Structure formats: structure tokens, C-alpha cells
N, C-alpha and C positions, 0 to 999 in steps of 0.2 A: 933888675932881673937880667941876667946875661942872655945874649942872643943864642948861645949854644944850648942853654937850658930850654929856651922857648921852642926850639925845634926838636931837641933830643927827647924830652919827656913825652910829648904826644906820640912820637914814633915808638918809644920804648913801651909805653903802656898799651898802645894799639897792637904791638907785636905780641905781647902776652895775651891780649884778647884773642888774637888769631890762633895762638898756640892752644888755648883752652877750647876754642871753637873746634879745632881739629880733634881734640880729645873727646868731644861730644860724640864723635862717630863710634866710640867704644862704649857708649851708653853709660857714662859715668854721670850720675844725677847732678852733682854739684858743679860740674864743668861749665854748664850753661850759665849758671849764676856768676861764676868767676869771669867768664868771657864778657858777659854784659857789664859787669862792674868795671873791668879794665877799659872797655870801650867807652863807658860813660866818663871815667876819670880822664882818659886820653882826650876826649872832647872838651872837658873842663880846662885842661892845660893848653888846649888849642885856642881858647877864647882870646888871649892877648894878640895872637896873630890875626884873627878876624877883626878885632877892635882896631888894630893898627891899619888894616886895609880899608875898613869902613866904620869910622868912629860913630858911637852912639851910646846913650845912657843905659840901654837895656842889656849890654854885654855882661856887666857884673852880675845882674840878676840871673842871667842864663848860666854863668859860671857857678854861682851858688847852688842853683838847681841841679846842675850836672854833678857837682861834688857830693851833695847830699844824697842824690840818687845812687851814685857809685858806692857810697858807704852803706846805704841801705842794702844794696845788692851784695856787698862784701859780708855784711852781717848774716844775710840769708845763706850765702855760700858756706860760711863757717858753721852755721847751725845745721846745715844739711849733713854735716859730718858728725856733729855732737848731739844736737837736739832739734830736729827739724821744726821750723816755723814757731819756735819758742817765743812767747811774748810779742807776737806779730802786731797786735793793736797798739802796744806801747811804742814799738819801733816806728810804726807808721805815724803815730802822733808826734814823735820826736822829729821825724823826717819833715812832716808838714809844718811843725812849729819852727824848725830851723830855717826852712825856705821862706816862710811868711815873715819872720823877724828880719832875716837878711834883706828881703825885698823891701820891707818898710824902711829899714835903715838906709838902703841904697837910694830910695826915692827922696828921703830927707837929707841925703848927702852926708850921712854920718858913717864914714868909712870904718872907724874903729869898732863901732857897734856891729856893723855888717860882718867884719872879719871874725869878731868874737862869737857871734851867733852861728856862723858857718863852722868855725873850728870846734866849738863845744858840741854842736849838733853831730858832727862827724865823730868826735870822741865818744859820745854816748852811744851812737849806733854800733861802733865796733867794739865797745866795752861790754855790751850785753852778752855777746857770744862767749866772752872770756869767763863770765860768771857761770854760764852753762857748761863750760868745758872742764871745770875743775875735777869732776869725777870720771873723766873720759881720757885722761892723758896716760894711756897705758903703753905707748911705744914712742921711740925717739922722734918719729915723723910727726906725730901729734904734738909732742912737746916743742919741737922746733917751730911748727906752725903757730902754736900758742904764743911762743916768744916773739915771733915776727909780728903777729897781730897786736901784741901788747906794746911793742915799740912804736907801731903806727898810732895806737891810741895815745901813748905818752907824748909822741910828737905833736899831735893835735892839741892835747891839753896844755902843754908847755907853750906852744906857739900862741894859742888863744890867750893865755895868761900874760904873755910877754908883749902883746900888742902895744900897750902904752910906751914900751921902751924901744921897740924896733920899728915903729912907724913915725916918720918925721912929722913935725908940726904942720908942714904944708900939705900933708895928706897925699903925697905923691907915691902911689903904690909901686909903680914899676921900678923906681930907683931906690926903694927902701930896703933896709936890712931884713925886714919881714919877708919880702918877696924872694930875696936871695936864699934865706934859710928855708923857706917853704919849698923852693925848687930843689935845693941841694939835698935836704933831708928826704924829700919825696923820692928823689932818685935812689938814695941808699936804701931806705926802709921799704919803699915800694918794690924794688927789685928783690929784696930779702923776702918780702911777703909773697911775691909772685913765684919765686923759685921754691919756697917752702910748700906753697899750695900745689905747684906742679909735681913736686916730689911725692906728696901724699896721694895725688890722683894716679900717678904712674904706679905707685906701690899697690893701690887698690886694684888697678887693672891686672897687675901681675898676680896678686893674691886670688883674684877671681879666676884667672886662667889656670892657676895652680889647683884651685878647688875643682874646676871643671875637669881637669886631667885626673884628679884623684877620686872623684865622687861619681857614683852612678846616678844619672839624672832622674830615672824613674823612681827608684826606691829611696833616694837620699842617703844611702849607705855608701861606704867605700867601694870602689871597684878593686880589681886585682892589684893594680899599681898602688892605689891608696892603702890597701890592706898591708902590702909588703912594706911600704914606707912607715905605716903606723907601728907595725911589729918591730921594725928596725929602731924606731924611736923609743920603744917601750923598754928596751934593755940597755944596761950600761956596758955589759960585757958578756958575750956568748948568747945563747938562746934563752928566752924567758921561760919560767916555769909556769905550768898550768895545763888546762885541758882545752880541747878543740872540738867543736861540733860542726858537722857538715849536714845541711838540711836540703831536702828536695821535695817540692810539692808533688803529691801523687796525682797521676793521670792528668798532668797539666796540658798536654797536647790535646787530650779529649775535651778539656774545658775550652781551649782556644777554638777547636773545630766546631764545637756545639754552640758556643755563646759569642764567639768573636774575640779578636785581640783586645778590644777595649775593656771587656770584662776581665780578660786575662791579666791586663795591666793592673786592674783594681785588686785582683787576687794577690799579685806580687806586692803591691803597696800594703795590703792588709797584713801579710806576713812580716814585711819590713817594720811596720809599726809595732807589731808584737815583739819583735826582736829588740827594738829600741826601748819598749816599756818594761819588759821582763828581765832583760839582761842586767846584771849588777853593774855598779859604777866601775869604770876602768875596762870593761869588756870592749872588744873590737869586732864590730859586725861589718860584713861585706856581702855584696852580691857579685858572684863570680860569673854571672851570665845566665840567661834563660831563667829557669826557676830554681837555680842552685844558690844557696847561701852558706856562708861560713861565719862562725862565731868563736872567737878566741876568748877564753876565760882565764885571765892571769891568776896565779896563786890559788887555783881551784883544783881539788882532787877529783877523781873519777866519780865518786859517789855524789858529791855536790853537783858536778856537771850533769850527771844523769837526772837529778832532781829538776834542774833548770830545763833540760831538754824535754822532760815530761810535762812541765808546766807550759812550755811553748806548744808542744804537740796537742795537749788537751785544750788549751785556749784557742788554738787555730781551728781545731775540729768543732768546738762548741760555738764559736762566734763568727767565723769568717763567712760562711754561707748565709747566716742570718743577717749580717751587716750588709751584704751585697744583694739581699733579696732573692736568693737562689734556693731551689728545692734540693739540688744536688749537694751531697755532702762533700766538703772540702777537707782533705787531710794532708799531712806531711810526714815524711820519714826522716829519721835522724841517725847519723853515724857518729860515734864518739871515740876519741882516743886522747891519751895524755902525752905530754912531752916526755921523751926518753933521753937519757944521758948520751946515747949514741947517735942521736939525730944530728944530721949535718945542717939542716935548715928546717924552718916551719913546714916546708912542703913534704918532708918525711912524715910528719904528723898528719898532714892533710891526706896523704896517700893511705895511711892506715884508717883514718876516719872514712875515707871514700870506700874502702873495702867493707867496713861495717855498714855503711849506707846501702851498698849493693845487697848485702845480706838482709837488711831490713826490708828492702824491696822484694827480695826473693821469698821472704817468710810471710808476705801478705800485706806489707805496707802499714802505715800509721803505727809505727813502733820505733823504739830506740835500741840500737845494737852497739856493742862496745868491742873494739879490738885494741889489744895492748901491744901487738907486734905484727910486722908484715909477714905475710905467708906466701909461700910458693903455691902454685895450683894444687900440687899433691897434698901439701900441708893444709890447705884450706878444706879439702875433703875430709881430712883426719881430725882437724880441730876447728870447729865452727865458732864464730864469735858469740859472746854471751848476749842473750836478749834481756834487756832491762825491763821492758814493758811491752805490752801489746794491747 
């Protein structure tokens, strides 16, 4: 084993352990497992340095323990992404069996058996997550991580199989081809695995921040930015066709004043849940702030949109107060408009739906009103929006 490897590998592995430890600050669940795994493997690769400074027969047992523990942690880190804690009892049994057999072989002075027990134990530990990952490889990052883990597994399998050919008859580990191959391939495949895992963790962090920027935390629906982004992504060219509902909870300020903001939050969640349950597939629901919600219904005409609005209105009026244990009736008003060929953006449709919503409020609330075109104040007095239901 070259002196460069003896010092470089522990530093490299520990550096990755530190990197994942830093990522833990962003509350990424698997990062702690990755960090512990790389620190454990770094300690395992540091054993020859300790053995040279203070010789003793127990160093090899310590190295086998550290490598087996590192690979157990690798398997947990991989499964946190694909199938958390899958087959944990089996993995613990493999970990314990590998350490026990390696320790027994070390005590007996059987170096080939010790190396085979360690290598095949590590191979089995990192192979189990690969079985669990087969139905979860939906993006390039996961596929790259899978490939890196597969190479590490293959490296351990081939190295364990090649012990009779790469270990000299005198059993000198440090000068053997086995030691050189172990260090060289660990450098290549270990770095590939670490960089692949880091990439997936960073992508998870970015995806989470993107979701937080696009999603309203209280209702779980899109916010304004998320709604605009979803609308933009739903069309290939120009504005999408369909209808749009604007919804507002009636007398919501009075609910907050009388029962407190905690109950007000529950009312918002109740309406958001109904929007999610009743809206057809492909619909885009958002909370625009306060008690105002928007629901876009692609490829839906005004008649069908009015039916959906009435289903939402009736379901909210019938169930919300009962679910929250309140005597006060809870209702919502709806404004409806369809996309028009002259609309410059979805916000033109929202403006018309807003006008219809104001009319629903003015006519007594708990109803659906429709407006097909924007009106000036004079035109509004001459042509009121159609009331679908009350």
C-alpha cells in the first residue's frame, strides 16, 4: 500500500464526512447517515497509520469493525432516500456476522478468511439498498447514485473473490496487490459515491426551497407565485383554455375576531381540503392570501365550472362548521369566469372572476356568480353578473 494512499484516503473520506455534516444544518434526513458513514470509513483507512505507530494484533479487528459499520451506515443513508429502514434486522445480522467472522479469522491468523468476510459483508450491506431502489429511479440524480453504489458493491464483491490471487503466500497485507487495489479503487469509487450522494442532497435542498417558495404553508396549496408558475407550465403556447373560480370565505374576519386566529387557520385548511378533494384532476388550486382562493379548471366550460363551484359551496356550508365543532354557520362565495380569446394573461380572467365574487358578496353571500367580460362602473350598473345559485 502506497504511503500517498495511506494519508490521502482518510483525509478524503473525512472531508466528505464534514461536507455532509454541514448539510445536516439544512435538515436533510439522510445527511447525518452519510456523514457518519464517511467518518467511519475514514477511521478504517486510518488504521494502518495507527498500527505503524503502535503495533498490536487488535488493529485489524478494529478496521473490520469500522468498515462494516461504515457500510451499514451507507446502506441506511441510501435507504433513507428510497425505502427507509428496509430490512434493518437482516442488515444488522449481516453487519454482526461479518464483524464476528472477521474477528475470529484475525484471532486465528487467517488473513484471507478475514478479508473475504469483511469484503462480502460490505458487499451485502450496500447491495440491499440497490434492490429497494429499483422502482425509485425516476431522475438522473437517483440513477447516478444507484450506479455509484453498484460500483462500490461490485468492487467489494470482486475484491473478496480475488483474495487468493492478490494476496501473497506470506500473507503480508501492506505490500500486497490486494491492498493497492483496495486503496486505489476505494479512492475512485468512494469519490464517485460521495459526489453522487452530495448532488442528490443538494438537489433535495433546492427542491424543498423551491416548494417553500411556491406553496402556501398553511393550506398546502400553491401561493400566487406557484399558481403563476403552474399556469405557465400547463400550456404549450398561449393561454390555456378553461374556467376560473375565485373563492372567499364569508365573514372570515368575524370568525377570527370571535374564535381566534387558530380556528381561523382551521377554517382555511378545511376549505383547502375541499378544493383538493372536489376539484377534478389537472385543476390548479391556490391560496392568494387571507381567505381568498383561486381554482383554475382547464378545458372546462362555464356550466361545468358552475357545477363544481356549487359542489364546493354546498360541501363547505354543510361540513366545515360541523367538522370544527362550531355552532356558527360557515359559508363561502364564488366568482366564476372563463378564459377569453382577448385575455392577455390569466390575471384578466381573475379580474373578471373577482368582479363576479364582489357581486356574490353584495347579493347576500353563499352563492356563485358568473361574469363573462370586464365591465366599467357604469356598465356594471346596467349589466349585473348572472347568479348561478344562492
